[in-house]
C-alpha positions in Angstrom: 11.8 13.1 4.0 10.3 15.0 1.1 8.8 12.0 -0.7 8.2 8.3 -0.7 11.2 7.4 -2.9 13.6 9.3 -0.7 12.1 7.8 2.5 12.2 4.2 1.1 15.8 4.7 0.0 16.7 5.8 3.6 14.8 2.9 5.2 12.5 0.6 3.1 10.4 -0.4 6.1 6.7 0.7 6.2 5.4 0.5 9.8 1.7 -0.5 9.8 -0.1 0.8 12.8 -3.3 -1.2 12.6 -5.5 -0.4 15.6 -3.6 2.6 16.8 -5.6 5.3 18.6 -5.5 9.0 18.3 -4.3 9.4 21.9 -1.2 7.2 21.4 -0.3 7.9 17.8 2.1 10.8 18.4 4.1 8.9 20.9 4.2 5.8 18.7 5.3 8.0 15.8 8.1 9.6 17.9 9.3 6.1 18.8 9.3 4.9 15.2 11.1 8.0 14.0 13.8 7.7 16.7 14.3 4.1 15.7 14.9 5.1 12.0 11.5 4.4 10.5 10.6 6.9 7.8 7.3 5.6 6.4 4.1 4.9 8.4 0.6 3.8 7.4 -2.5 3.9 9.5 -5.0 1.3 8.3 -8.5 2.7 7.8 -10.0 0.0 10.0 -8.3 1.6 13.0 -10.1 3.9 15.4 -10.5 7.4 13.9 -7.9 6.7 11.3 -8.2 10.1 9.5 -7.5 11.9 12.7 -4.5 9.8 13.4 -3.2 10.3 9.8 -3.7 14.1 10.2 -1.9 14.1 13.5 1.1 12.2 12.1 1.2 14.3 8.9 1.4 17.5 10.9 3.8 16.3 13.5 6.3 14.7 11.0 6.0 17.0 8.0 9.2 16.7 6.0 10.5 14.0 8.3 8.3 11.0 7.7 6.0 9.9 4.9 2.5 9.2 6.3 -0.5 7.6 4.7 -3.2 5.0 5.0 -3.6 1.3 4.7 -6.6 -0.8 3.8 -7.8 1.8 1.3 -10.6 0.2 -0.6 -12.4 2.9 -2.5 -11.9 6.3 -4.2 -13.7 8.2 -1.5 -11.2 6.9 1.1 -8.3 8.1 -1.1 -9.9 11.6 -1.2 -10.2 11.6 2.6 -6.6 10.4 3.1 -5.3 13.1 0.8 -7.4 15.7 2.8 -5.9 14.5 6.0 -2.4 15.0 4.7 -1.6 11.4 3.6 1.0 10.8 0.9 0.6 7.1 0.4 -2.5 4.9 -0.3 -1.9 1.2 0.6 -4.5 -1.5 -0.2 -4.8 -5.2 0.3 -6.2 -5.6 -3.2 -5.7 -4.4 -6.7 -8.4 -1.8 -7.6 -7.5 0.2 -10.7 -9.9 3.0 -9.7 -8.2 3.4 -6.3 -4.8 3.4 -7.9 -5.7 6.0 -10.5 -7.3 8.3 -7.9 -4.2 8.2 -5.8 -2.1 9.0 -8.8 -4.4 11.9 -9.7 -3.8 13.3 -6.2 -0.1 13.0 -6.5 0.0 10.3 -3.9 1.9 7.0 -4.1 -0.4 3.9 -4.5 0.8 0.6 -3.1 -1.9 -1.9 -4.2 -1.9 -5.4 -2.9 -1.1 -8.1 -5.5 -0.7 -11.8 -5.4 -0.6 -13.0 -9.0 1.2 -11.7 -12.1 -2.2 -10.7 -13.6 -2.9 -8.5 -10.5 0.6 -7.1 -10.7 0.3 -6.1 -14.3 -3.2 -4.7 -13.8 -1.8 -2.5 -11.0 1.1 -1.3 -13.3 -1.3 -0.5 -16.1 -3.4 1.6 -13.7 -0.4 3.7 -12.8 1.3 1.9 -9.8 5.0 1.6 -9.6 5.2 0.2 -6.1 3.5 -3.1 -5.5 2.6 -4.8 -2.2 3.0 -8.6 -2.4 0.4 -9.7 0.1 0.2 -12.0 2.0 3.9 -12.6 1.5 4.0 -15.5 3.9 1.8 -17.4 1.4 4.3 -16.8 -1.4 8.1 -17.0 -1.3 11.2 -15.1 -2.4 11.1 -17.2 -5.5 7.8 -15.5 -6.4 9.6 -12.1 -6.3 12.5 -13.3 -8.4 10.1 -14.6 -11.1 8.1 -11.4 -11.1 11.2 -9.2 -11.3 12.2 -11.0 -14.5 9.0 -9.8 -16.3 7.9 -6.6 -14.6 9.1 -3.2 -15.9 12.4 -2.3 -14.4 11.1 0.7 -12.5 8.4 -1.3 -10.6 9.3 -2.1 -7.0 8.0 -4.9 -4.9 7.4 -4.8 -1.1 6.8 -8.0 0.9 4.0 -7.6 3.4 3.0 -10.3 5.9 5.3 -12.6 7.8 8.5 -10.6 7.4 10.9 -10.7 10.3 14.5 -9.4 10.8 15.7 -12.9 10.3 14.1 -13.5 6.8 14.4 -10.0 5.4 17.7 -11.0 3.6 16.0 -13.7 1.6 13.3 -11.3 0.3 15.8 -8.6 -0.4 18.2 -10.9 -2.3 15.2 -12.0 -4.5 14.5 -8.4 -5.4 12.3 -6.8 -2.8 12.8 -3.0 -2.4 11.2 -2.9 1.0 8.8 -4.4 3.5 5.5 -3.6 5.3 5.7 -4.6 8.9 2.5 -4.8 11.0 2.1 -6.8 14.3 5.8 -7.4 14.5 6.3 -3.7 15.1 3.0 -2.5 16.5 -0.2 -4.1 17.8 -2.7 -2.6 20.2 -1.5 -2.7 23.8 2.2 -2.2 23.0 3.9 0.8 24.6 5.9 3.3 22.7 9.1 1.8 24.1 8.0 -1.6 22.9 7.4 -0.3 19.5 10.7 1.5 19.4 12.6 -1.6 20.4 10.9 -3.7 17.8 11.4 -1.1 15.1 15.1 -0.8 16.0 15.5 -4.6 15.3 14.0 -4.2 11.9 16.0 -1.1 11.1 19.2 -2.8 12.1 18.4 -5.7 9.8 17.7 -3.3 7.0 21.0 -1.5 7.6 22.7 -4.9 7.6 21.3 -5.5 4.1 22.7 -2.2 2.9 26.1 -2.7 4.6 25.6 0.3 6.9 
């Protein structure tokens, strides 16, 4: 996968590996890729996150888009870029973080929860927005936002998304989903992760009629 847009079109699920360790990250990555996942983020509050990002970026170059989550400052964006990361995902909307990612040719995915935050992110250069925490909102939120946001801006629901409720979010206008503990949490084996990921990929393919 050469870029985020291409990867998201193939499978709009971002696997969030919060707490993953360097020792296990390659095996987890293999399981995710085999299941059909094409975008992975390692949150920066994981153990040695930059080493894990570098390991994934090297192992899956051209096959998966890799980046970081919980990116809170511009220095972290710089370090993610240096590690080979292509995406910068945040729980909040920080225009400086968004702009730095754009400067590096990375894709920023800022966290937004209000129309004001959404438009602040767009004005800072973001075209992919993370509705977070999605479980505290609803698909109706997405539908309302889509009516006023620029047509090229895409929304991703993050938090509380399951294979069973993906359809509701997608029909409201979500372009993709960020999946954390429902795909990976510390202590899960690579097989466990692969099985969980396959359920999500099957649900995604069902949305696309494939």
